C-alpha positions as CSV (number, residue, x, y, z in Angstrom):
1,X,22.9,-4.7,-1.6
2,X,20.8,-6.7,0.7
3,X,17.4,-7.9,-0.5
4,X,15.8,-7.1,2.9
5,X,15.6,-3.3,2.4
6,X,13.4,-3.3,-0.8
7,X,11.3,-6.1,0.6
8,X,10.6,-4.1,3.8
9,X,9.7,-1.1,1.6
10,X,7.4,-3.2,-0.5
11,X,5.7,-4.6,2.6
12,X,5.2,-1.1,4.1
13,X,3.7,0.3,0.9
14,X,1.4,-2.7,0.7
15,X,0.3,-2.3,4.3
16,X,-0.4,1.4,3.8
17,X,-2.4,0.6,0.7
18,X,-4.4,-2.1,2.4
19,X,-5.2,0.2,5.3
20,X,-6.4,2.8,2.8
21,X,-8.7,0.3,1.1
22,X,-10.1,-1.0,4.4
23,X,-10.5,2.4,6.2
24,X,-11.7,4.7,3.5
25,X,-15.2,5.2,2.2
26,X,-14.3,7.6,-0.7
27,X,-14.1,5.7,-4.0
28,X,-11.2,7.9,-5.3
29,X,-9.1,7.3,-2.2
30,X,-9.8,3.6,-2.3
31,X,-8.6,3.5,-5.9
32,X,-5.5,5.4,-5.0
33,X,-4.8,2.9,-2.2
34,X,-5.2,0.0,-4.6
35,X,-2.7,1.7,-7.0
36,X,-0.3,2.1,-4.1
37,X,-0.7,-1.6,-3.3
38,X,0.2,-2.5,-6.9
């Protein structure tokens, strides 16, 4: 199995979480986005 596929998935999840942290103002959603990044 190639290492590229899990790496791309990890980068996509990190980017979605980062967008959630930067774009949201609700504390619960920000914490959920931080959990997604971890």
